[in-house]
N, CA, C and O of each residue as an XYZ file, in Angstrom:
696
protein
N       0.891     -1.166      0.059
C       0.011      0.046      0.086
C       0.931      1.227      0.040
O       1.937      1.288      0.746
N       0.562      2.192     -0.826
C       1.222      3.448     -0.747
C       0.690      4.372      0.272
O      -0.527      4.534      0.367
N       1.530      4.995      1.045
C       1.141      5.788      2.220
C       1.167      7.211      1.577
O       2.174      7.707      1.074
N      -0.066      7.815      1.652
C      -0.281      9.240      1.153
C      -0.837     10.206      2.030
O      -1.165     11.322      1.626
N      -0.987      9.763      3.453
C      -1.496     10.623      4.559
C      -2.960     10.393      4.703
O      -3.514     10.739      5.746
N      -3.666      9.805      3.682
C      -5.167      9.510      3.914
C      -5.374      8.434      4.976
O      -6.418      8.364      5.625
N      -4.330      7.583      5.136
C      -4.462      6.637      6.178
C      -4.413      7.046      7.438
O      -4.754      6.235      8.300
N      -3.991      8.360      7.831
C      -3.917      8.808      9.162
C      -5.194      9.559      9.406
O      -5.297     10.783      9.327
N      -6.174      8.709      9.716
C      -7.536      9.142     10.239
C      -8.144      8.123     10.998
O      -7.778      6.961     10.820
N      -9.122      8.427     11.914
C      -9.733      7.627     12.805
C     -10.458      6.551     12.074
O     -11.154      6.763     11.082
N     -10.264      5.418     12.602
C     -10.912      4.125     12.178
C     -10.487      3.561     10.910
O     -11.089      2.597     10.435
N      -9.456      4.111     10.306
C      -8.917      3.603      8.906
C      -8.536      2.106      9.201
O      -8.877      1.299      8.337
N      -7.964      1.694     10.157
C      -7.565      0.191     10.466
C      -8.701     -0.520     10.624
O      -8.795     -1.638     10.118
N      -9.682      0.017     11.324
C     -11.013     -0.802     11.510
C     -11.615     -1.076     10.209
O     -11.811     -2.207      9.764
N     -11.943      0.197      9.534
C     -12.599      0.009      8.160
C     -11.869     -0.845      7.211
O     -12.531     -1.584      6.484
N     -10.618     -0.836      7.130
C      -9.827     -1.546      6.123
C      -9.510     -2.947      6.483
O      -9.417     -3.835      5.636
N      -9.334     -3.142      7.845
C      -8.855     -4.497      8.302
C      -9.752     -5.185      9.476
O      -9.483     -6.299      9.927
N     -10.733     -4.475      9.871
C     -11.692     -4.992     10.756
C     -11.249     -5.044     12.205
O     -11.907     -5.647     13.054
N     -10.129     -4.406     12.471
C      -9.546     -4.373     13.815
C     -10.042     -3.279     14.566
O      -9.782     -2.140     14.179
N     -10.782     -3.481     15.680
C     -11.515     -2.430     16.449
C     -10.621     -2.039     17.755
O      -9.854     -2.831     18.303
N     -10.819     -0.813     18.130
C      -9.980     -0.256     19.270
C      -8.642      0.087     18.951
O      -8.337      0.349     17.788
N      -7.729      0.113     19.968
C      -6.372      0.476     19.757
C      -5.746     -0.485     18.808
O      -5.927     -1.701     18.873
N      -5.029      0.092     17.953
C      -4.352     -0.862     16.935
C      -3.121     -0.136     16.282
O      -3.071      1.087     16.153
N      -2.187     -0.954     15.906
C      -0.954     -0.558     15.186
C      -0.966     -1.356     13.858
O      -1.117     -2.578     13.880
N      -0.815     -0.708     12.763
C      -0.896     -1.236     11.376
C       0.673     -1.151     10.936
O       1.264     -0.072     10.938
N       1.202     -2.183     10.619
C       2.528     -2.265     10.005
C       2.414     -2.702      8.526
O       1.767     -3.699      8.205
N       3.109     -1.869      7.580
C       3.049     -2.253      6.233
C       4.271     -1.706      5.628
O       4.983     -0.937      6.275
N       4.559     -2.060      4.410
C       5.628     -1.553      3.591
C       5.196     -1.121      2.198
O       4.464     -1.814      1.491
N       5.702      0.097      1.832
C       5.221      0.518      0.508
C       5.878      1.947      0.186
O       6.571      2.476      1.056
N       5.708      2.474     -0.840
C       6.171      3.856     -1.057
C       5.412      4.883     -0.392
O       4.362      4.571      0.169
N       5.844      6.135     -0.390
C       5.253      7.200      0.413
C       5.294      8.420     -0.389
O       6.337      8.795     -0.924
N       4.163      9.066     -0.488
C       4.109     10.438     -1.263
C       2.976     11.137     -0.670
O       1.828     10.806     -0.965
N       3.242     12.163      0.215
C       2.156     12.796      0.935
C       2.155     14.171      0.279
O       3.103     14.955      0.312
N       0.974     14.378     -0.328
C       0.689     15.751     -1.040
C       0.508     16.837     -0.120
O       0.021     16.555      0.975
N       0.777     17.897     -0.340
C       0.585     19.268      0.506
C      -0.700     19.384      1.257
O      -0.782     19.836      2.399
N      -1.675     18.955      0.558
C      -3.103     19.179      1.263
C      -3.359     18.027      2.298
O      -4.367     18.041      3.006
N      -2.432     17.041      2.367
C      -2.506     15.927      3.322
C      -1.471     15.982      4.444
O      -1.451     15.173      5.371
N      -0.568     17.045      4.286
C       0.516     17.199      5.237
C      -0.104     17.791      6.498
O      -0.876     18.749      6.475
N       0.270     17.183      7.549
C      -0.360     17.459      8.946
C       0.478     18.533      9.623
O      -0.095     19.475     10.170
N       1.768     18.445      9.616
C       2.677     19.399     10.225
C       3.043     20.554      9.374
O       3.601     20.382      8.291
N       2.733     21.766      9.850
C       2.774     23.021      8.898
C       4.271     23.330      8.540
O       4.625     23.927      7.523
N       5.117     22.829      9.540
C       6.582     23.050      9.184
C       7.059     22.212      7.858
O       8.110     22.484      7.276
N       6.279     21.290      7.493
C       6.519     20.428      6.403
C       5.770     20.792      5.130
O       5.810     20.055      4.144
N       5.187     21.765      5.152
C       4.483     22.191      3.905
C       5.153     22.521      2.649
O       4.650     22.435      1.528
N       6.472     22.951      2.975
C       7.227     23.424      1.702
C       8.226     22.242      1.270
O       8.906     22.379      0.253
N       8.301     21.159      1.999
C       9.115     20.010      1.689
C       8.344     18.842      1.361
O       7.417     18.502      2.096
N       8.671     18.134      0.223
C       7.844     17.015     -0.137
C       8.151     15.872      0.885
O       9.265     15.755      1.397
N       7.221     15.128      1.126
C       7.402     13.924      2.074
C       7.242     12.663      1.114
O       6.144     12.213      0.784
N       8.381     12.184      0.734
C       8.437     10.914     -0.209
C       9.483      9.989      0.071
O      10.521     10.305      0.652
N       9.186      8.742     -0.378
C      10.089      7.767     -0.210
C       9.691      6.550     -1.193
O       8.498      6.311     -1.377
N      10.643      5.818     -1.793
C      10.283      4.834     -2.844
C       9.986      3.502     -2.095
O       9.169      2.728     -2.593
N      10.597      3.202     -0.943
C      10.520      2.099     -0.133
C      10.549      2.374      1.337
O      11.633      2.563      1.888
N       9.455      2.407      1.990
C       9.356      2.726      3.431
C       8.482      1.675      4.292
O       7.434      1.165      3.898
N       9.075      1.454      5.485
C       8.289      0.660      6.429
C       7.446      1.590      7.173
O       7.950      2.607      7.649
N       6.276      1.345      7.306
C       5.165      2.230      7.964
C       4.517      1.540      9.145
O       4.105      0.383      9.071
N       4.436      2.295     10.257
C       3.565      1.968     11.350
C       2.557      3.007     11.545
O       2.905      4.177     11.701
N       1.345      2.660     11.546
C       0.285      3.770     11.880
C      -0.430      3.225     13.231
O      -0.842      2.079     13.408
N      -0.482      4.306     14.141
C      -1.059      3.965     15.501
C      -2.358      4.744     15.471
O      -2.411      5.907     15.071
N      -3.479      4.012     15.941
C      -4.834      4.491     16.168
C      -5.202      4.097     17.578
O      -5.375      2.926     17.918
N      -5.307      5.093     18.345
C      -5.752      4.881     19.710
C      -6.897      5.705     20.039
O      -6.698      6.892     20.297
N      -8.131      5.206     20.065
C      -9.365      6.010     20.169
C      -9.549      6.192     21.724
O     -10.512      6.885     22.053
N      -8.819      5.705     22.656
C      -9.013      5.861     23.985
C      -8.218      7.203     24.583
O      -8.483      7.568     25.728
N      -7.342      7.852     23.869
C      -6.551      9.022     24.326
C      -7.364     10.313     23.781
O      -7.467     10.640     22.598
N      -7.873     10.920     24.811
C      -8.632     12.150     24.267
C      -7.806     13.611     24.316
O      -8.135     14.635     23.717
N      -6.738     13.444     25.122
C      -6.085     14.738     25.348
C      -5.088     14.982     24.085
O      -4.407     14.038     23.684
N      -5.020     16.126     23.527
C      -4.232     16.194     22.236
C      -2.727     16.030     22.558
O      -2.009     15.535     21.690
N      -2.235     16.382     23.661
C      -0.910     16.026     24.089
C      -0.550     14.577     24.217
O       0.623     14.207     24.168
N      -1.565     13.750     24.382
C      -1.371     12.333     24.492
C      -0.999     11.746     23.137
O      -0.204     10.817     23.000
N      -1.654     12.379     22.126
C      -1.158     11.819     20.701
C       0.286     12.133     20.443
O       0.948     11.325     19.792
N       0.823     13.216     20.888
C       2.231     13.498     20.757
C       3.096     12.626     21.573
O       4.100     12.139     21.052
N       2.789     12.373     22.851
C       3.467     11.519     23.874
C       3.548     10.017     23.281
O       4.581      9.350     23.339
N       2.330      9.556     22.700
C       2.344      8.257     22.131
C       3.262      8.110     21.041
O       3.948      7.093     20.932
N       3.329      9.241     20.072
C       4.154      9.208     18.887
C       5.616      9.168     19.510
O       6.378      8.267     19.157
N       5.961      9.980     20.291
C       7.427     10.016     20.895
C       7.691      8.618     21.450
O       8.759      8.060     21.196
N       6.797      8.060     22.166
C       7.087      6.697     22.736
C       7.283      5.622     21.674
O       8.082      4.704     21.859
N       6.552      5.730     20.553
C       6.676      4.863     19.395
C       8.085      5.069     18.821
O       8.817      4.105     18.599
N       8.462      6.353     18.580
C       9.861      6.610     18.027
C      10.948      6.100     19.021
O      11.925      5.527     18.538
N      10.860      6.258     20.342
C      11.839      5.869     21.294
C      11.880      4.156     21.260
O      12.956      3.557     21.265
N      10.846      3.604     21.232
C      10.803      2.109     21.110
C      11.393      1.647     19.831
O      12.112      0.648     19.809
N      11.100      2.380     18.685
C      11.649      2.039     17.401
C      13.183      2.165     17.535
O      13.958      1.307     17.113
N      13.580      3.366     18.192
C      15.141      3.477     18.307
C      15.693      2.287     19.063
O      16.638      1.644     18.606
N      15.170      2.017     20.102
C      15.635      0.868     20.819
C      15.791     -0.406     20.109
O      16.860     -1.016     20.123
N      14.732     -0.829     19.478
C      14.712     -1.946     18.647
C      15.564     -1.894     17.524
O      16.197     -2.909     17.235
N      15.679     -0.872     16.845
C      16.566     -0.707     15.710
C      17.999     -0.754     16.102
O      18.780     -1.410     15.413
N      18.463     -0.018     17.302
C      19.727     -0.087     17.675
C      20.220     -1.500     18.039
O      21.330     -1.935     17.731
N      19.304     -2.148     18.708
C      19.554     -3.510     19.035
C      19.799     -4.575     17.870
O      20.745     -5.361     17.821
N      18.785     -4.452     16.960
C      18.718     -5.449     15.816
C      19.849     -5.014     14.758
O      20.401     -5.871     14.068
N      20.139     -3.798     14.667
C      21.181     -3.273     13.544
C      22.439     -3.150     14.125
O      23.391     -2.950     13.370
N      22.642     -3.239     15.439
C      24.000     -2.964     16.135
C      24.517     -1.603     15.677
O      25.643     -1.465     15.199
N      23.688     -0.648     15.834
C      24.057      0.660     15.344
C      23.563      1.727     16.463
O      22.589      1.524     17.188
N      24.267      2.745     16.496
C      23.767      3.812     17.417
C      23.071      4.939     16.517
O      23.609      5.476     15.548
N      21.778      5.210     16.999
C      20.921      6.201     16.168
C      20.821      7.446     17.202
O      20.902      7.339     18.426
N      20.638      8.591     16.509
C      20.496      9.841     17.361
C      18.881     10.061     17.153
O      18.252      9.584     16.209
N      18.374     10.791     18.104
C      17.035     11.243     18.073
C      16.962     12.671     18.218
O      17.592     13.212     19.126
N      16.242     13.356     17.400
C      15.999     14.773     17.361
C      14.296     14.866     17.414
O      13.606     14.750     16.401
N      13.851     15.052     18.520
C      12.419     15.162     18.597
C      11.767     13.827     18.209
O      11.935     12.807     18.877
N      10.986     13.882     17.052
C      10.410     12.698     16.586
C      11.034     12.030     15.368
O      10.449     11.199     14.673
N      12.373     12.503     15.159
C      13.185     11.917     13.944
C      14.276     11.066     14.458
O      14.912     11.419     15.452
N      14.522      9.994     13.853
C      15.712      9.222     13.983
C      16.653      9.524     13.017
O      16.278      9.716     11.860
N      18.009      9.606     13.370
C      19.109      9.941     12.407
C      20.140      9.059     12.544
O      20.237      8.377     13.565
N      20.991      8.976     11.567
C      22.358      8.356     11.621
C      23.285      9.076     10.710
O      23.090      9.201      9.501
N      24.356      9.565     11.397
C      25.357     10.479     10.756
C      24.634     11.740     10.243
O      24.992     12.186      9.153
N      23.732     12.304     10.871
C      22.991     13.580     10.499
C      22.153     13.333      9.380
O      21.765     14.305      8.731
N      21.755     11.987      8.996
C      20.903     11.813      7.932
C      19.713     11.081      8.403
O      19.754     10.174      9.234
N      18.596     11.548      7.796
C      17.225     11.066      8.417
C      16.885      9.617      8.076
O      16.898      9.210      6.915
N      16.591      8.878      9.092
C      15.982      7.492      8.885
C      14.617      7.323      8.836
O      14.068      6.419      8.206
N      13.964      8.301      9.588
C      12.562      8.286      9.781
C      11.862      9.644      9.455
O      12.418     10.736      9.340
N      10.591      9.373      9.335
C       9.631     10.537      9.205
C       8.538     10.192     10.082
O       8.088      9.047     10.106
N       8.037     11.228     10.886
C       7.004     10.711     11.841
C       5.997     12.067     12.101
O       6.428     13.217     12.013
N       4.754     11.773     12.395
C       3.909     12.748     12.726
C       2.765     12.257     13.663
O       2.423     11.075     13.700
N       2.231     13.169     14.368
C       0.939     12.757     15.283
C      -0.043     13.699     14.943
O       0.195     14.799     14.443
N      -1.408     13.147     15.285
C      -2.503     14.016     15.069
C      -3.636     13.641     15.979
O      -4.143     12.524     15.881
N      -4.048     14.488     16.831
C      -5.196     14.252     17.682
C      -6.378     14.194     16.701
O      -6.458     14.921     15.711
N      -7.330     13.231     17.067
C      -8.415     12.986     16.101
C      -9.672     12.789     16.996
O      -9.958     11.691     17.474
N     -10.395     13.900     17.192
C     -11.627     13.803     17.910
C     -11.365     13.235     19.223
O     -10.551     13.749     19.990
N     -12.059     12.148     19.517
C     -11.545     11.349     20.697
C     -10.661     10.399     20.154
O     -11.083      9.406     19.562
N      -9.367     10.652     20.326
C      -8.346      9.698     19.918
C      -7.049     10.278     19.473
O      -6.905     11.488     19.295
N      -6.116      9.403     19.298
C      -4.789      9.834     18.808
C      -4.284      8.985     17.679
O      -4.396      7.760     17.709
N      -3.763      9.592     16.748
C      -3.131      8.999     15.553
C      -1.648      9.285     15.453
O      -1.181     10.342     15.877
N      -0.854      8.276     14.852
C       0.620      8.624     14.648
C       0.928      7.801     13.465
O       0.316      6.765     13.206
N       1.934      8.303     12.715
C       2.602      7.571     11.677
C       4.133      7.712     11.855
O       4.669      8.770     12.183
N       4.751      6.627     11.627
C       6.176      6.412     11.698
C       6.611      5.775     10.336
O       6.236      4.650     10.007
N       7.418      6.553      9.569
C       7.888      5.893      8.428
C       9.418      5.722      8.457
O      10.134      6.689      8.720
N       9.910      4.551      8.201
C      11.222      4.176      8.229
C      11.810      3.773      6.838
O      11.339      2.887      6.125
N      12.957      4.579      6.531
C      13.289      4.264      5.130
C      13.933      2.788      4.996
O      14.818      2.384      5.750
N      13.412      2.084      4.009
C      14.024      0.915      3.792
C      15.158      1.066      2.772
O      16.163      0.357      2.825
N      14.953      2.080      1.774
C      16.023      2.638      0.878
C      15.931      4.091      0.834
O      14.952      4.632      1.349
N      16.848      4.787      0.272
C      16.804      6.135      0.156
C      16.255      6.589     -1.219
O      16.256      7.783     -1.520
N      15.800      5.656     -2.031
C      15.210      5.926     -3.235
C      13.925      6.920     -3.043
O      12.980      6.701     -2.285
N      14.084      8.021     -3.863
C      13.029      9.071     -3.896
C      12.888      9.949     -2.633
O      11.967     10.762     -2.557
N      13.845      9.786     -1.584
C      13.744     10.653     -0.487
C      14.464     11.903     -0.824
O      15.626     11.881     -1.229
N      13.700     13.129     -0.640
C      14.235     14.429     -0.988
C      15.094     15.120     -0.152
O      15.526     16.222     -0.487
N      15.444     14.507      1.083
C      16.430     15.168      2.057
C      17.515     14.150      2.229
O      17.402     12.996      1.818
N      18.636     14.645      2.890
C      19.783     13.845      3.156
C      19.159     12.630      4.095
O      18.651     12.882      5.187
N      19.240     11.406      3.610
C      18.652     10.326      4.366
C      19.618      9.143      4.339
O      20.564      9.083      3.554
N      19.308      8.162      5.286
C      19.773      6.931      5.407
C      18.714      5.897      5.459
O      17.539      6.239      5.592
N      19.065      4.631      5.359
C      18.011      3.608      5.214
C      18.352      2.415      6.090
O      19.421      2.390      6.700
N      17.428      1.378      6.170
C      17.635      0.189      6.893
C      18.737     -0.547      6.073
O      19.647     -1.135      6.658
N      18.642     -0.508      4.634
C      19.528     -1.123      3.865
C      21.057     -0.601      4.024
O      22.019     -1.365      4.097
N      21.137      0.805      4.066
C      22.390      1.419      4.289
C      23.035      1.079      5.663
O      24.261      1.042      5.766
N      22.230      0.836      6.701
C      22.722      0.381      7.907
C      22.911     -1.056      8.096
O      23.216     -1.498      9.204
N      22.732     -1.880      6.984
C      23.144     -3.275      6.898
C      21.952     -4.344      7.221
O      22.195     -5.539      7.391
N      20.773     -3.847      7.280
C      19.664     -4.599      7.416
C      19.383     -5.317      6.107
O      19.018     -4.587      5.185
N      19.490     -6.650      5.855
C      19.098     -7.503      4.681
C      17.885     -8.242      4.845
O      17.425     -8.795      3.846
N      17.289     -8.344      5.942
C      16.186     -9.159      6.139
C      14.994     -8.452      5.785
O      15.068     -7.399      5.151
N      13.789     -8.993      6.179
C      12.518     -8.483      5.754
C      12.181     -7.265      6.797
O      12.085     -7.422      8.014
N      12.023     -6.068      6.128
C      11.680     -5.039      7.001
C      10.480     -5.021      7.882
O      10.442     -4.393      8.939
N       9.483     -5.750      7.395
C       8.271     -6.094      8.215
C       8.626     -6.752      9.580
O       7.993     -6.484     10.602
N       9.686     -7.641      9.548
C       9.942     -8.180     10.776
C      10.354     -7.174     11.877
O      10.002     -7.280     13.052
N      11.149     -6.165     11.372
C      11.470     -5.037     12.248
C      10.373     -4.249     12.766
O      10.356     -3.807     13.915
N       9.312     -4.051     11.778
C       8.158     -3.346     12.152
C       7.233     -3.982     13.158
O       6.653     -3.356     14.046
N       7.140     -5.325     12.937
C       6.402     -6.136     14.072
C       7.066     -6.088     15.326
O       6.319     -5.971     16.297
N       8.320     -6.151     15.550
C       9.073     -5.946     16.639
C       8.929     -4.638     17.270
O       8.781     -4.570     18.490
N       8.963     -3.520     16.488
C       8.685     -2.341     17.016
C       7.266     -2.112     17.666
O       7.041     -1.577     18.752
N       6.332     -2.650     16.741
C       4.963     -2.596     17.187
C       4.735     -3.357     18.538
O       4.056     -2.844     19.427
N       5.277     -4.512     18.668
C       5.044     -5.417     19.862
C       5.786     -4.752     21.028
O       5.319     -4.896     22.158
N       6.946     -4.009     20.839
C       7.678     -3.435     21.895
C       6.876     -2.237     22.427
O       6.824     -1.998     23.633
N       6.283     -1.525     21.550
C       5.494     -0.256     21.854
C       4.220     -0.819     22.609
O       3.924     -0.210     23.636
N       3.474     -1.825     22.273
C       2.297     -2.309     22.844
C       2.627     -2.882     24.157
O       1.799     -2.755     25.059
N       3.829     -3.549     24.398
C       4.131     -3.948     25.682
C       4.316     -2.748     26.591
O       3.795     -2.774     27.706
N       5.022     -1.698     26.195
C       5.181     -0.535     26.976
C       3.899      0.121     27.452
O       3.720      0.450     28.625
N       3.016      0.294     26.474
C       1.660      0.924     26.812
C       1.057      0.004     27.974
O       0.676      0.451     29.056
N       1.026     -1.300     27.612
C       0.282     -2.164     28.534
C       0.928     -2.273     29.948
O       0.266     -2.544     30.950
N       2.207     -2.052     29.954
C       2.895     -2.054     31.244
C       2.520     -0.731     31.962
O       2.244     -0.823     33.159
N       2.480      0.441     31.395
C       1.976      1.507     32.079
C       0.635      1.519     32.558
O       0.360      2.088     33.614
N      -0.256      0.914     31.839
C      -1.609      0.621     32.187
C      -1.802     -0.303     33.291
O      -2.699     -0.144     34.119
N      -0.859     -1.402     33.320
C      -0.927     -2.289     34.468
C      -0.300     -1.521     35.614
O      -0.790     -1.745     36.721
N       0.631     -0.713     35.546
C       1.170      0.034     36.664
C       0.076      0.927     37.337
O       0.110      1.216     38.533
N      -0.894      1.338     36.472
C      -1.902      2.190     37.067
C      -2.752      1.372     37.977
O      -3.267      1.921     38.951
N      -2.935      0.155     37.750
C      -3.829     -0.682     38.720
C      -3.317     -0.934     40.036
O      -3.998     -1.341     40.977
N      -1.919     -0.640     40.070
C      -1.324     -0.907     41.395
C      -1.124      0.318     42.286
O      -0.601      0.245     43.398
N      -1.595      1.508     41.704
C      -1.467      2.691     42.437
C      -2.514      2.953     43.466
O      -3.689      2.621     43.307
N      -2.025      3.598     44.598
C      -2.991      4.046     45.621
C      -3.460      5.351     45.299
O      -2.658      6.250     45.044
N      -4.851      5.555     45.287
C      -5.314      6.953     44.925
C      -5.781      7.584     46.183
O      -6.215      8.736     46.172
């Protein structure tokens, strides 16, 4: 599937795949987000493209605070960094919601509050084909396996972290 930003909407995963409630969708495909679907106003003048990208889309209808969407996105990026560093045996830098290697972007990411709910997208370059900024990729960093395997590991790591926080809430004295 080509990611064009239209997938970053409430209930996309439910409508397309029948998964209800909180969900993370992992897929691989090109990316080309037109200006009218660009969420972050800082990105309006730069094309968001890539010929081969690993995508993770988060849809959490239970988070109503707008800041929660941003915090979930950052947690997704942090968990991605940890999984990628371990699996690729490489050190990555994080600048906000971007992962970089040698000052070249490995990822693109955005979050969006969505009525009652939070949405986030994380794209990880599998190759640098078609990327309009100085970039690196999973292939450049030595990954020759299936990128979806990394995506599933990131999604599982993120889900465990969120579940752990929610379990911790049940142990609190109020």
